[in-house]
C-alpha positions in Angstrom: -33.0 -7.1 29.4 -35.2 -8.1 26.5 -38.3 -6.1 25.6 -40.9 -8.1 23.6 -43.6 -6.3 21.6 -45.6 -7.1 18.5 -43.2 -9.3 16.4 -40.1 -7.7 17.8 -37.5 -8.4 20.5 -35.2 -5.6 21.7 -32.2 -6.9 23.5 -30.4 -4.1 25.4 -27.6 -6.3 26.6 -26.6 -7.4 23.1 -27.8 -4.2 21.5 -29.9 -6.1 19.0 -33.3 -5.8 17.5 -34.9 -8.9 16.0 -38.1 -8.9 14.1 -39.7 -12.3 13.4 -36.3 -13.8 14.5 -34.5 -11.8 11.8 -31.8 -9.4 13.0 -32.6 -5.8 12.0 -29.7 -3.5 11.3 -29.8 -0.3 13.3 -27.5 2.7 13.7 -26.4 3.3 17.3 -28.5 6.4 17.6 -31.6 4.8 16.3 -31.1 1.8 18.7 -30.5 4.2 21.7 -33.7 6.2 20.7 -35.8 3.1 20.6 -34.3 1.9 23.9 -35.1 5.2 25.5 -38.7 5.2 24.3 -39.4 1.6 25.3 -37.8 2.0 28.8 -39.9 5.1 29.5 -43.0 3.9 27.8 -45.2 5.0 30.8 -44.7 8.7 29.9 -44.1 11.2 27.2 -40.4 11.9 26.2 -39.8 15.5 25.2 -37.4 16.4 22.4 -35.1 18.0 25.0 -34.9 14.7 26.9 -34.1 12.8 23.7 -31.4 15.2 22.8 -29.9 14.9 26.3 -30.1 11.2 26.2 -29.1 10.3 22.6 -26.9 13.3 21.6 -25.5 14.3 25.0 -27.2 17.7 24.8 -25.5 18.7 21.6 -27.2 21.0 19.1 -29.5 18.8 16.9 -32.0 20.0 14.3 -35.7 18.9 14.4 -35.1 17.2 11.0 -32.4 15.0 12.5 -34.7 13.9 15.3 -37.5 13.2 12.8 -35.2 11.1 10.7 -34.2 8.9 13.7 -37.8 8.6 14.8 -38.9 7.5 11.2 -36.0 5.0 11.1 -37.0 3.5 14.5 -40.6 3.2 13.3 -39.6 1.5 10.1 -37.4 -1.0 12.0 -40.3 -2.2 14.1 -42.9 -2.2 11.4 -44.5 1.2 12.3 -45.0 4.4 10.3 -45.7 8.0 10.8 -49.3 7.7 9.5 -50.6 4.8 11.7 -48.2 5.4 14.7 -49.1 2.0 16.2 -46.0 1.9 18.3 -44.3 5.3 18.5 -46.8 8.1 18.8 -46.0 11.8 18.2 -47.7 14.3 20.5 -47.4 17.7 18.9 -45.5 20.3 21.0 -45.0 17.6 23.7 -42.8 14.9 22.4 -43.0 11.1 21.8 -44.3 8.0 23.5 -44.0 4.3 22.9 -47.6 3.0 23.1 -47.1 -0.6 22.1 -47.8 -3.4 24.6 -44.4 -4.5 26.0 -43.4 -7.7 27.9 -40.1 -7.7 29.8 -37.8 -10.7 29.9 -34.5 -11.2 31.7 -31.7 -12.5 29.5 -30.6 -16.0 30.5 -27.1 -16.4 31.7 -24.7 -16.9 28.8 -23.4 -20.4 28.6 -19.7 -20.8 29.0 -19.4 -22.3 25.5 -16.7 -21.5 23.0 -19.4 -21.6 20.3 -21.3 -18.6 21.6 -18.4 -16.6 23.0 -17.3 -15.1 19.7 -20.8 -13.7 19.1 -20.9 -11.7 22.4 -20.4 -8.0 21.9 -17.2 -6.5 23.2 -17.1 -3.2 25.2 -16.5 -0.2 23.0 -13.1 1.5 23.1 -12.6 5.2 23.3 -11.4 6.9 20.1 -7.8 8.3 20.3 -7.1 12.0 19.9 -5.7 11.6 16.4 -7.2 10.0 13.3 -7.3 6.2 13.8 -7.3 3.5 11.1 -7.7 -0.3 11.1 -6.7 -2.1 7.9 -8.7 -5.4 7.5 -7.3 -8.4 5.7 -8.0 -8.0 2.0 -10.4 -10.7 0.7 -8.9 -13.3 -1.6 -11.4 -13.6 -4.5 -9.3 -16.1 -6.4 -11.0 -19.0 -4.7 -7.8 -20.8 -3.8 -6.8 -20.5 -0.1 -3.3 -21.1 -1.2 -3.3 -17.5 -2.6 -4.0 -16.0 0.8 -0.3 -15.2 1.2 -0.6 -12.5 -1.5 -3.6 -10.7 0.0 -2.1 -10.9 3.5 1.2 -9.6 2.2 -0.5 -6.6 0.6 -2.4 -5.8 3.8 0.7 -6.1 6.0 2.6 -3.7 3.6 -0.2 -1.1 3.8 -0.2 -1.3 7.6 3.6 -0.9 7.6 3.4 2.1 5.3 0.6 3.8 7.3 2.5 3.3 10.6 5.2 5.6 9.2 2.8 8.5 9.4 3.1 10.0 12.9 -0.3 11.8 12.6 -2.1 8.5 12.3 -3.0 5.9 14.9 -2.8 2.5 13.2 -4.1 -0.8 14.7 -1.6 -3.6 14.7 -2.0 -6.6 12.3 -2.9 -9.2 14.9 -5.8 -7.1 16.1 -7.3 -6.3 12.6 -6.7 -9.8 11.2 -9.0 -11.4 13.8 -11.9 -10.3 11.5 -10.6 -12.2 8.5 -13.4 -14.1 6.7 -16.0 -12.8 9.2 -19.0 -10.8 8.0 -19.2 -8.0 10.7 -20.5 -4.5 10.4 -17.6 -2.0 10.2 -19.3 0.1 12.8 -19.0 -2.8 15.3 -15.3 -3.2 14.3 -14.8 0.5 14.9 -16.3 0.3 18.3 -14.3 -2.8 19.3 -11.0 -1.6 18.0 -11.5 2.1 19.0 -10.9 3.5 15.5 -12.7 6.0 13.4 -11.8 4.6 9.9 -11.6 1.2 8.4 -9.8 0.2 5.2 -11.0 -3.0 3.5 -10.6 -4.4 0.1 -10.3 -7.4 -2.2 -7.7 -9.0 -4.5 -8.3 -11.0 -7.6 -5.6 -12.7 -9.7 -5.9 -14.0 -13.2 -2.9 -15.3 -15.0 -0.2 -12.6 -14.8 -2.6 -9.8 -13.8 -3.9 -8.7 -10.5 -6.9 -6.4 -9.6 -6.9 -4.8 -6.2 -9.9 -2.8 -4.9 -9.6 -0.7 -1.7 -12.2 1.4 0.1 -12.0 3.7 3.1 -15.1 3.7 5.4 -16.0 6.0 8.3 -16.6 3.5 11.1 -18.8 5.9 13.1 -21.4 6.3 10.4 -20.7 3.5 7.9 -20.3 6.0 5.1 -17.7 5.5 2.3 -15.0 8.1 2.2 -12.9 6.8 -0.8 -12.5 3.8 -3.1 -10.1 2.9 -5.9 -9.3 0.1 -8.2 -5.7 -1.0 -9.3 -4.9 -3.2 -12.2 -1.3 -4.4 -12.5 1.0 -6.9 -14.2 2.7 -9.4 -11.9 6.2 -9.3 -13.4 7.6 -8.5 -10.0 5.2 -9.4 -7.2 7.2 -7.5 -4.5 7.5 -4.4 -6.7 3.7 -4.5 -7.1 3.2 -4.8 -3.4 5.4 -1.9 -2.6 3.8 0.3 -5.3 0.3 -0.4 -4.2 1.1 0.0 -0.5 2.6 3.4 -1.0 -0.1 4.6 -3.3 -3.0 3.4 -1.0 -1.2 4.8 2.1 -0.6 8.2 0.5 -4.2 8.6 -0.7 -5.6 7.2 2.5 -3.8 9.7 4.7 -5.0 12.6 2.4 -8.6 11.4 2.7 -8.4 10.8 6.4 -7.1 14.3 7.0 -9.8 15.7 4.7 -12.5 13.8 6.6 -11.1 15.0 10.0 -11.1 18.6 8.8 -14.7 18.3 7.7 -15.6 16.7 11.0 -13.9 19.5 13.0 -15.6 22.2 10.9 -19.0 20.6 11.4 -18.6 20.0 15.1 -21.7 21.2 16.9 -21.5 24.0 19.4 -21.3 23.3 23.2 -24.8 24.8 23.9 -28.0 25.7 22.2 -27.5 29.3 23.1 -24.3 29.5 21.1 -26.0 27.9 18.2 -28.9 30.3 18.4 -26.6 33.3 18.3 -24.7 31.8 15.4 -27.9 31.2 13.4 -29.2 34.7 14.0 -25.8 36.1 13.0 -25.6 34.1 9.8 -29.2 35.0 8.9 -28.4 38.7 9.2 -25.1 38.3 7.3 -27.0 36.6 4.4 -29.5 39.6 4.3 -26.6 42.0 4.1 -26.1 41.2 0.4 -29.6 42.5 -0.4 -29.5 45.5 2.0 -25.8 46.4 1.9 -26.2 48.1 5.2 -23.2 48.5 7.5 -25.5 48.2 10.5 -26.5 44.7 9.4 -22.8 43.7 9.1 -22.2 45.1 12.6 -25.2 43.3 14.1 -24.1 40.0 12.5 -20.7 40.4 13.9 -22.0 41.2 17.4 -24.2 38.0 17.4 -21.4 35.8 16.2 -19.1 37.2 18.9 -21.7 36.3 21.5 -21.8 32.8 20.1 -18.0 32.5 20.4 -18.1 34.0 23.9 -20.2 31.0 24.9 -18.3 28.4 22.9 -14.8 29.5 21.9 -14.3 26.3 19.9 -17.3 26.8 17.5 -15.6 26.6 14.1 -18.5 27.7 12.0 -18.9 30.9 14.0 -15.2 31.7 13.5 -15.6 31.2 9.8 -18.7 33.4 9.5 -17.1 36.1 11.7 -14.0 36.2 9.5 -16.3 36.7 6.5 -17.7 39.9 8.1 -14.1 41.3 8.3 -13.4 40.5 4.6 -16.7 42.1 3.5 -15.9 45.3 5.6 -12.4 45.5 4.1 -13.6 45.1 0.6 -16.2 47.8 1.0 -13.7 50.1 2.8 -15.8 50.6 5.9 -13.9 52.5 8.5 -14.7 53.4 12.1 -17.2 56.0 11.0 -19.3 53.3 9.4 -18.4 50.3 11.5 -16.4 50.3 14.7 -14.5 47.0 15.0 -12.1 47.9 17.8 -14.2 46.1 20.5 -14.3 42.9 18.4 -11.0 42.5 16.6 -8.8 41.9 19.7 -11.2 39.3 21.3 -11.4 37.5 18.0 -7.6 37.3 17.7 -7.2 36.1 21.3 -9.9 33.5 21.0 -8.5 32.3 17.7 -5.1 32.0 19.2 -6.5 29.7 21.9 -8.3 27.4 19.5 -5.8 25.0 18.0 -8.5 22.6 16.8 -9.7 24.8 14.0 -6.6 26.0 12.0 -8.5 26.9 8.9 -10.9 29.3 10.7 -8.0 30.6 12.7 -6.1 31.5 9.6 -9.0 33.2 7.9 -9.9 35.2 11.1 -6.3 36.4 11.5 -5.9 37.2 7.9 -9.1 39.2 7.7 -8.3 41.1 10.9 -4.7 41.7 9.8 -5.7 43.4 6.6 -8.6 45.4 8.1 -7.6 49.0 7.3 -8.4 50.2 10.9 -7.2 47.3 13.0 -4.6 47.7 15.7 -2.3 45.2 14.0 -1.7 47.3 10.9 -0.7 50.8 10.0 -3.8 53.0 9.3 -4.3 53.4 5.6 -6.6 55.8 3.8 -9.3 54.3 1.6 -7.5 55.5 -1.5 -4.5 53.4 -0.7 -6.6 50.3 -0.1 -6.3 47.6 -2.7 -8.9 44.9 -3.2 -8.1 41.3 -2.3 -7.1 38.9 -5.0 
């Protein structure tokens, strides 16, 4: 279906927005938001409906919604002041108020010229970090030098394939994008990978310069980039050295990005997020009040959050902080009774294999708690501060 309004054409089959026949670049979430508003233009769409439709009901801040709305407005030539197309109704939601004409997409001709431009269905991401290495661009200008850039790329793919924790796309699949200008987010969707490694190679005399960059295919953000300048005394030695160096750094950055993504994973429900925010707010105020009651209340709220979503990493991290604070300040059962919360935290942590960092911090803080069941009771005088 194509929706025509003002000077824009929204094609939901191709997932394209064109303005005055020019293709407008949109992130998947902004496109879905615009599609949702246009399809339901006869009524007001509440924030809860947008969150359920665009983010699958995950916890999303008002600023994130506002950012997507502003991006959608900018894409169609609207703005928050005039609101000619997308209107904000305070405390109610949003509505698309532009005049829209619907048009069915004509059947795609069975021509080989148009077939490569048709979007392919998105593939599901694998359970472990996934990478596609695109053919490095040959900047020498001589097609006869493609063998060198292709060789470097193949060596990197081979090196990466040796890491069992990575899912690496085969050469034939990634090389189909050679000399094609395609958004890495589209490549990520078509190949079912989270990360894309691309680069370029330039030779001059007996020297070579190789530039590589790692991109998050879900957001288009750059995770890492590096430049290598080498002499070509032994071309195969250079290929081996660069392939090993790039593969090693790439694995480290992919693991770091995956750890950040896991830590920032939103909770399963709004209620879990609400308890978490209240607990963190009270924990922050503890530094000014230094009241054990505040520490106890913060811990109680964080445990409620984890009872709703046992895989909420940030709640584990904040909860472990309360144990460290209590241990440092030598708070025993007379000041703060942790017996009802230490065991549940340990059992929940043991079940959560997706957040090893928070699991370690939670166990360590509970282990060294002076009054925990997992240690021998020590008097405050024998307690030593953490280093």
